[in-house]
N, C-alpha and C positions, 0 to 999 in steps of 0.2 A: 374414806378408810378407817375402819375401827381400830380402836387401840386394843392392847393384850387382854387387858381386862374387861373390856365390853363384847370381845370374842368368848373369852370365857363364859362370861355373863350368858350369853346367846345360846351356848353350846350346851350349858346347866338346864337352860328354860326349854329346848327343845326336847334334850333327851331325857327329863322329867315329865314334861307333858306327854310326850310319848308313850311313857311306861305307866303313869296314871291316870290320864286325861284331864289333871285338875288343874288350875292355872296357879302358875308359879309367884310366889309372893318374896320380897325382899328379906324378911327375915331366914327363909330357908335358904337364897342365895348367900347370905352372909357369912352362914354356918358353913356351906360348901366350898367357899373360895379358900384356897391355900393359904394366900397372904389375907389375914383377919382386916377385914374392914367394918367399920358400922352400917346398918341398916341404910341410914341416910345418905350414904355416900352410894350404896347399892341403890337406890330408889332414884338417884340423879343420872346414875349410867343408863339405868331402865328407861328414864326421861327422854335419853339423847337416841336409845335405841327405836323408842316410839314416835319420836319426831322423826326420825330415818324410813319410818314404815316395814321394821323388821319384826314388831312385836305390836300387839295392842292390848287393851285393857277389856274385861269382861265386865258385862253386867252385874254380875252375880258375886264378885269379890274384890280386893284388891290385887290381886293376883293379874300376871300375864301371860297370853298365849303368843305363840308365834304365827305370824302372816306369812301367807304364799310366798311374799319376798323375804321374809326370814329364813323359809325353810330354801329357797333358793340360795340364797348367801351361804348357808350353811353348808347344802350339799356342793356347791362352787368353791368354797376356801375352806371348810372346816374338817370334813368328812372325810374319815380314814375307815375302809371296810376291814369289817371285821374277819379276822381268819375261822377257816370253817373250823367247828370242832369235831374230834375224832369222830361221835356217833352220827353226824351229819355225814361225813365224809364217807363212812362205812355203809350207810343207808344208800348213798347214792352208787356206790361201788356194787353194791349188792343188788339192786333194782336192776344195772345194766348187764348184771351177770347171766346173761341167758342168752338163747340163738334165736335172733331175730329174721324172721323170711322177707320183709321188708322195710326200707328207711322209715317207711310212714309209721313201722309199728315201733321203731326208737322214739320217732317223733311224738308220737302219741304218751307213750311211757314216759316220757320225760315232763309232759303236762302234768301228769298226775303226781310225780316224783316232787315236782317242783311246787305243786300245791300242798301235798303234804310236809314238806320241810317249812313253809311258811305260813300255812294256816290262813293262805289267801288265795284267791282266782289267779290260776296259771294259764296261760295261753302261749302255744307254740307253733311254729310255721315251719312247712317241710322247706329242704333247700330247693332254693329256684333254678334247677337244673336246666330247665329251658333247651338251650342249644347244644348242653352236652348230653342229652337222653337221644338214645338211638334203638331200635325196635328190636325186640329180641325173637319173638315168635306171635303169630296169628292162628287162631283156631276157630272152626265152626262146629259146633254139638247140634245135631237137629233132635228136639225135643218131641214133635209130634208132625203131623203131616205139615202143619204152617209155620211152627214157632222155632226158630232157630236161636241158640245163645251165641254170640261172637265173643272171642276172649283176645284181648292182647297183652302181652308180657314184654316189660322193657329190658334191656340189659342191665338194669339194676334189681330186677325182680320184682319191679312195680305191676300189678295186677290190675287190670281193668276189664269188666264184662258188662255186657249189655245183652236183653232178651227182644228180638224183633221179630217181624213176620215176613214171610215171602210168600207169594201167590202161589208159587210153584217151586220147590224145593227138593228135587232127587237127588239121592247121594252122591252122583257121578257130577252133578252140576256142583255140590257143595265142595266136591275135592278138588275141581279146577279153579273156584273161585280161589280156595285156601292155598294153591299152587300158585297162584298168579299174584297174590298179595307177598305171602313168603318170599317170592322170587324176587319181586319188584321193591319191597320195602323195608324187608327185614336187614340189619345191619346199617342201616343208614341212619344218620341225625336226622331229629325233627324236624328241622327248615327242611330239607330235602325230602322227607318222607312227606311233607303238607305239600310241596311242588310237584311231586311224583303222583301225588294224590288228586290233584287239579288239572294236572295236565296229561300226565302220560296214561295213568290207571284207568279213566275213563273210556280211552281208545280202545284199551287193549281188552277190558271187561266187555265191551258191547259187541264184540266178535263171537262172544260164547251167551252173553245173557239178552233176552229182548229190551230189559229195561234195568240197568246196574244202579240207578238212583237210589235204592234204598240201602245195599249196601255201602256206596260211597257216604251217603248221610250217616248212616251207622258208624262207620269207621272215621270220620270227622268228629263226630259227637264224642265219641271214645278217645281220640287223641287229644280233642280239647280239655275232657277231664284228667287224663294224665298230665299233662303240661301245666295247668291251674294250680295255684297256690292252694293247700290244705290248711286250715286252723283248726289244731286241737285244742279243747278248754277243758282244763280239771279244776276240780272244786268250785263251781257253780254254788252250791250250797251254802259255801262261805260268806257268799255277799249276806246273806242273812245273820251272820255274827258278826260283821265289821263295819256294817252300813248302818248310821247313825238314825236314817229313816228307815223305819220297818212296815211302814204303809205299802201295802201291794200295788197300790196304783204308781208307786213311785218305783218299786222295785221292778215292776214289770215289764217296763219299756228297757230297764238294765240287761235284763234275760234276753230281751227279743235281740238288743243289740250283739249279746255273747253267741245267739246262734246262727245272726248273719255273718256270715265271714266276709264279705266285702266291705262294709260298714267297719268292721272291726279292725280290719287290715288296715284301712286310711289312717285309724288312730295310732299303728303301731308302725307303719312304714317309715315314719321320718328317720329312724334311725341309722344315719350315713356313714355313721364310724365304725370302728371292731370294738369298742369299749362300751361300757356300761353306762345307758344313757338314762336320766330320769326327767320326766315330764308330770307337772303337777299343776291340778285343778285348771284355772283358765286356759294353762300353756296347750292343754289339751284341746283338738280341734272339734270333739263333740260337745255338745251341752249337757248331756246325759252324764258326761263324767266330771262334771266341775268341781264336785267335792272329793276326788277321789285322786290318786297319782298311780301313774304306770311307770314302772322301773323294765328297760329292754333291753337285751343283750344280742349281740350279732354273732353267730357262730359260724368262722369262714372256714371253707371245705377245699380252699385253691381254687383247682381248675374244675371243681364239681359243684361250685356256686355257694351260696350261703343262705342261711337261715335265720328266723328270729326265735328268742323266747321272751317272755314277758310275765310279770305280776302286777294284778291289778287289785290295790288296796287302798286304806283308807289316807287321808294327807296324812295325818300323825303315824305312818308305819314308821318300825324301826328301821330306819335307812341303811345304816351301815352294816346290818345283820343281813337285810333281805340283798343287798347289793354284793355281797360278800359269798352268799350261796347262788346267786345270779351267775356271777362270775364262776365260780367252781362248775356249775351245770353245764353251762356253753362250753367249757374247756372237757368236761368229760363226754360232750355230745359230741364236738369235734372228734374227738379222740376213737368213739365209737362208729360213727358213721365212717370215719375215714378207714378204720380197721374192716368195716363192711365192703366199701369199696376194693380194698385189697385183695378182700377175698374173692 
């Protein structure tokens, strides 16, 4: 357990190194402490912190920088989120002060807003609505003699469409398919829709179609797309600003990771609570992220599921400020999406 003075010294080192990127020396610390002590006393305290693995000495100066363990101790024991300033609060409110047609539009906008506010890379994940989604409408639009566009709409307004081919697609046959699908599936929750799609619908469609496999496969693929998690990324180019290694060979795999939703989702989904969480460097499951930190916040939509927002930044990011922004964003998103459901 650290003494009060050791806590203060560690806190000053982290905050100063976060702001300047320069190792912090004993003379600077001695001047910053409220209760004046000598530089020698500060050096003794720094030696204790270094022995505990919370700070380390660089090769370039006599100053100290935080270790991963030091950041972790600071986040767990000393950090207090900064209150959101008035300008940032206004920016969040005005960004969401519009009419969105789909929930995914809200989630996508939040990635842009979060990136703009932090100047880092932001990631947002749509609510895992899963069992709570139901089918709202199905439609087929004939494009030419063989091409048909299928359109699915959920009860939340989410739209999925796909173009596919049928060997023979007269208008009256398309109307029959649409009527059957709407009669059998619309209004049912997704688990029941999947059951009907696999059990009942093939039998019914086979009475009117020689081969219903194409339409059944198309429906199944569209439903899978609707129910899966969607990750939206804002500020990918910000990686170039805060990454210490500017080598394109180093950054290219990172950009590929951001573009690969499943791999990135694995690095975010460990947030099991409703509060904001921080993972630093080696605490992250992906080797590509060992020099970064991720701050995640879960927004809880009650019976409508939950989603995640996250900020990817350097290990020496200003945690108190970014955590305050993430908390404010997840609260605003919760209010906005619940309002959407209420309509």
